[in-house]
C-alpha positions in Angstrom: 11.6 -0.3 23.4 13.2 0.9 20.2 14.3 -1.5 17.6 17.4 -0.6 15.6 16.8 -0.1 11.9 20.5 0.1 10.9 21.2 -2.3 7.9 22.9 -5.5 8.8 24.1 -8.6 6.9 21.3 -11.0 6.4 21.4 -14.7 7.3 19.2 -17.8 7.3 17.4 -19.0 10.4 20.4 -21.4 11.0 22.9 -18.6 10.7 24.2 -19.1 7.2 25.1 -15.7 5.6 23.1 -14.4 2.7 24.7 -12.2 0.0 22.5 -9.2 0.9 22.2 -6.6 3.6 18.8 -6.1 5.2 16.9 -4.1 7.8 16.7 -6.1 11.1 13.2 -7.1 12.1 12.9 -7.9 15.8 9.2 -8.6 15.6 6.5 -8.8 12.9 4.6 -5.7 12.1 1.1 -6.9 12.4 -2.4 -5.9 13.5 -5.6 -7.9 13.6 -8.6 -6.0 12.3 -10.8 -7.6 14.9 -8.8 -5.8 17.6 -9.3 -2.4 16.0 -12.3 -0.1 16.7 -14.2 0.9 13.6 -14.1 4.7 13.2 -17.8 5.2 12.3 -19.2 7.9 10.0 -15.7 9.2 9.7 -15.5 10.3 6.1 -19.2 10.9 5.6 -22.5 9.3 6.7 -22.4 5.5 6.4 -18.6 5.4 5.7 -16.5 3.7 8.4 -12.8 2.6 8.5 -10.2 0.8 10.4 -6.6 2.0 9.8 -4.2 -0.8 9.2 -1.1 1.1 8.1 -0.5 4.9 7.9 2.9 6.0 6.5 2.8 9.8 7.0 6.2 10.5 5.3 5.6 8.2 2.3 2.0 9.2 2.2 0.8 5.6 1.8 -2.3 4.4 3.6 -3.9 1.0 4.1 -7.4 0.8 5.5 -10.3 -1.6 5.9 -13.3 0.5 4.8 -17.0 -0.3 5.3 -19.8 1.4 3.3 -23.4 1.2 4.1 -25.9 0.9 1.2 -26.2 4.3 -0.4 -22.9 5.7 0.9 -20.7 7.6 -1.5 -17.5 9.5 -1.8 -17.3 12.6 -3.9 -15.4 12.6 -7.2 -11.7 12.5 -6.6 -8.4 12.5 -8.4 -5.6 10.0 -7.4 -2.1 11.5 -7.2 -0.7 7.9 -7.0 -1.9 4.3 -7.6 -4.5 2.7 -5.5 -5.5 -1.0 -5.0 -8.9 -2.1 -3.8 -9.9 -5.7 -2.9 -13.6 -6.2 -2.3 -14.3 -8.5 0.7 -18.1 -8.3 0.7 -20.9 -6.3 -0.8 -21.0 -4.4 -4.1 -19.7 -1.0 -5.2 -19.0 0.9 -8.4 -17.9 4.2 -9.8 -20.5 6.5 -11.3 -18.3 6.7 -14.4 -18.2 2.9 -14.8 -21.5 1.6 -13.6 -21.3 -1.3 -16.1 -18.3 -2.7 -14.1 -19.6 -3.3 -10.6 -17.0 -4.6 -8.1 -18.2 -7.5 -5.9 -16.7 -9.9 -3.3 -13.5 -11.3 -4.7 -12.9 -8.4 -7.1 -9.4 -6.8 -7.2 -9.1 -3.3 -8.8 -5.9 -1.4 -9.7 -6.3 2.3 -10.2 -3.4 4.1 -11.8 -2.3 7.5 -10.5 -4.1 10.3 -12.3 -7.4 8.4 -12.4 -10.7 10.2 -11.6 -13.9 8.6 -10.4 -16.8 8.8 -7.9 -17.2 5.8 -5.6 -20.6 4.6 -4.4 -22.3 1.6 -2.7 -25.7 1.2 -4.4 -28.6 2.0 -2.2 -30.2 -1.3 -3.2 -27.4 -3.3 -1.6 -28.7 -5.8 0.9 -25.4 -5.7 3.0 -22.6 -3.4 3.8 -19.7 -3.3 1.4 -16.3 -4.0 2.9 -13.1 -3.2 1.0 -9.4 -3.4 1.7 -7.7 -0.3 0.3 -4.1 0.6 -0.3 -3.3 4.1 -1.6 0.0 5.6 -2.5 -0.5 9.4 -2.5 -3.6 11.5 -2.0 -7.2 11.6 -3.1 -7.9 15.2 -4.2 -11.7 15.5 -3.7 -14.0 17.9 -5.6 -17.6 19.1 -5.3 -20.1 18.3 -8.1 -19.5 21.8 -9.5 -15.8 21.0 -10.0 -14.6 23.2 -7.1 -12.0 21.9 -4.6 -13.5 20.0 -1.6 -10.6 18.4 0.4 -7.6 16.2 0.4 -7.6 12.6 1.8 -4.2 11.3 2.6 -2.3 9.5 5.3 -1.9 12.6 7.4 -5.6 13.5 7.2 -6.6 9.9 8.0 -4.3 9.9 11.0 -5.9 13.2 12.2 -9.4 11.8 11.8 -8.4 8.6 13.5 -6.9 10.4 16.5 -9.6 13.1 16.8 -12.6 10.8 16.5 -11.1 8.1 18.7 -10.5 10.7 21.5 -14.0 12.3 21.0 -15.7 8.9 21.1 -13.7 7.3 23.9 -12.2 4.6 21.7 -8.8 4.8 23.3 -5.6 4.8 21.3 -6.0 3.1 18.0 -3.1 0.8 17.1 -2.0 0.6 13.5 1.3 0.1 11.7 3.3 3.3 11.2 5.7 4.0 8.4 8.7 6.2 7.9 11.0 7.5 10.6 11.8 11.2 10.4 14.6 12.4 12.6 18.3 12.1 12.9 20.5 9.1 12.5 22.6 8.2 15.6 25.4 10.7 16.4 
């Protein structure tokens, strides 16, 4: 069933008109992380994620990521801002080891920032973070050479490929964007 996204006049729940035009929303766009399979060892050993929202056109991605003690992501450059909320565990950047992030920490990363994420090997539990990224992570090897790009498209590819290979079925997440033609 397709839901129209043509703008319409907005109104209150009792029908009183509001002085704005809005996009109609026939149902809430929601997923429950407990219903999603974890894509294990997806971006490296000990790095797992659950996609919550992948907007391929806007290149914005929201995931729930889990890092086992000792897991790390290579140094990367952000093309846009990122937000990280730590739900459990502890992590830090190699470049800012005096500022560990622990449960309850919220971190804003401006576009253009560069850092190397790791969950310390002496952690006694997995680290779980909620991550929202606008843009891409451009990843580099330790010698400064290009490694890869992590963005909404590559996360979608990894999700689809690993879910099929591992028999996880179709993974449900919220999509964004709507390429194509308008009616007519």
